Structure formats: C-alpha cells, structure tokens
N, C-alpha and C positions, 0 to 999 in steps of 0.2 A: 503494499500500499504506499503510495507516494505521499510526499509532505503536503501536497494540496489537499488530498483526501483527509488526512489527519486534521488540517486546519478547518476543513468544511465541517467535519464531525465536531470539532471543539467549538465552532461558532454556533452550531445547532443547539448545543447543551449548555451554552454560557448564559448565566442569568442576566437578562437585560437591565434589571433594576439596579445592578451595580454601576451602570454607566450613565443612564439617563433617569431623571426623575419624571415619573409620569403622574400628571394630576388627575384625579378623579372628577374634577370639575370642568365643565363647558358651559360657558355663559351663565355661571352662577348656579347651576344645578348638577346633579350626578349624571353620569352618563347611563342612559337606559337603553339606548339602541345598540343592539348586538352588532349590527354592520359597522357602526361608527367605531366600536371597540376592535373589531377585526381588522378594519382598515389602519387603525392606529398601531395594532400590534404588527401588522405587516410593514408599515412604514418604519416603525422603530426596529424591526428586525433588519430591515434593508440598511438602516443607518448603521446598526451594529456591524452587519456584514461588511459595509463600506469601510468602516473604521479598522476592522481586523485585517481586510484586505491591504489597506494603506500600511498599517504597521508591519504586516508580514512582508510586503514589498520592501520596505525600508530595511528590515532585519535580513531577509534572505537574499534579495536581488541586489540591493544597493550596499550591503555589508556594512550597515550602520551599527554603532554600538548601541546597547540597551538604554544607556542614559540619553543618546542623541534621539532615539526613537521616542522615548518618554517625553523629552523636551518637545519634540515635534507634535505629540498628541496633546499636550498641554496648550501649545500654540494654536491647535485646532479647537480649543474651547473645552476640552475634558478636564476634570479635576486630577490632582496629583495621584490620589488613591485609584481612581479608575484607570489612568494611564499605567500605573505600576502594575495594576491587576492584569491589564491586557498584555503588557510586555512579558510579565511572568508566565502567564498561560501560554503565550506564543513560544517562549523559550522551553517550556516543558514540552510542548508538542513537537518542535524541531528536534529536540533531544530524542524523544520517542521515535520519530520518524527515521532519525539516523541509526538508532539502535535496530530498528526492524530491517532497514536496508543492510546493515551490517550483518545481521543474522542470515539473510537471504544470500549475500555475497559469500559468507562463509560455507553455507550449505553447497552452493553451486560450484564454488571453488574446490571444496574437498571432492565433490563428485568428479570433477574434471581431472583433478590430480590422481585420484585413486583409480579412475577408469583408464587414464593414459598409463598408469603403472601396471595395472592388470593386463592391459592389452600388450604392453611391452614384454612382461614376464611370459605371457601366453605363447610367446615364441612364434608370432605370426610372420616374422621376417622383417618387420619394422619396429623402429624405435620412436615411440609417440612422445617425443620430448616437448613438442608444442603444446599438447594437452597437459602435460605434467607442469610445464612452466606456467602457462596460462592459469591453470587451476591454483598453483601455488601462490601467484601474484594476487588472484582474486580472493583467495582465502585470507591472505595477509591484510589486503585492503579492508575486507570485511571485519576482520579482528581489530583493526585499529579503529574503525568506525564504531564498532560494538562497545569497545573498553574505553573509548575516549570520553572524557568529563564534559567537553563543551560542546 
C-alpha cells in the first residue's frame, strides 16, 4: 500500500473537530435541516482533505521540515495545536508507509536472492548472479527502510 493510500485512510478517520470549530448555530437558531448539516460535513471534510494534502505535499514532495510545515499551516489560519496534530499524524503515516514498503522490499528481495541461489545450485548450467545480486540489493534497501527511525 502506497503512501497516498495511507494518507487517504488517515484523512478519512481524522476527527474534523480538532481542526475546525463548527458552530451549531445558523442565523440564531440550531441547525435542524439534515441536508444543511450533510453539506457542512462534506465541505468541512473537503477542507480537511485540502489541508492534509497541502501538508503532505510539503513534507513528502518538497522535503520541508516538520517545523516549516507547521509554520505554513499556521500561516494558512490553523491553530498551533491543530497544525502540530496534522504534522504529527502525517509523520506517523509516512513512517508506517515506509515500514510497509520496507517489508515488501525485504520479502521480494529475499525471494529473488534465494530463487537465484537455488537455480544456480540446481546446476542448470547457468549462474543466476543477476537475480542473486538484485535480490540482495532489494533486501538491503527494504531492511534499511524498515529499520530506519525517520
């Protein structure tokens, strides 16, 4: 599962009330129309998605530091605590996505390496050094991603 899928899942489950204060009042009265509330929920969810996409773009694509992203979010009008929460949640999801990608790379690297070694030992007449080398490199790359802290 890619980082974009993790971010989408996280955005769907993130409590919107931590970011935006929603008032139960419209023109002095409580909201009673279900359609109005659904439209507000959809628009607030769209705003949350936009903010998360913006922050994720800064962290992942533009390689900004967490502090820079937090400052940019505060500049967009979010509170310090909301910006900190968004950056923290994104960092956790990015770390989880890297770990998942690392596990996948380790699995496929091991399969290529072992498959190449078995084919070589089976004495088919060829040495499958390409598969062994590719698998070893992919396994090491996956192990580095899986065991890295950042």
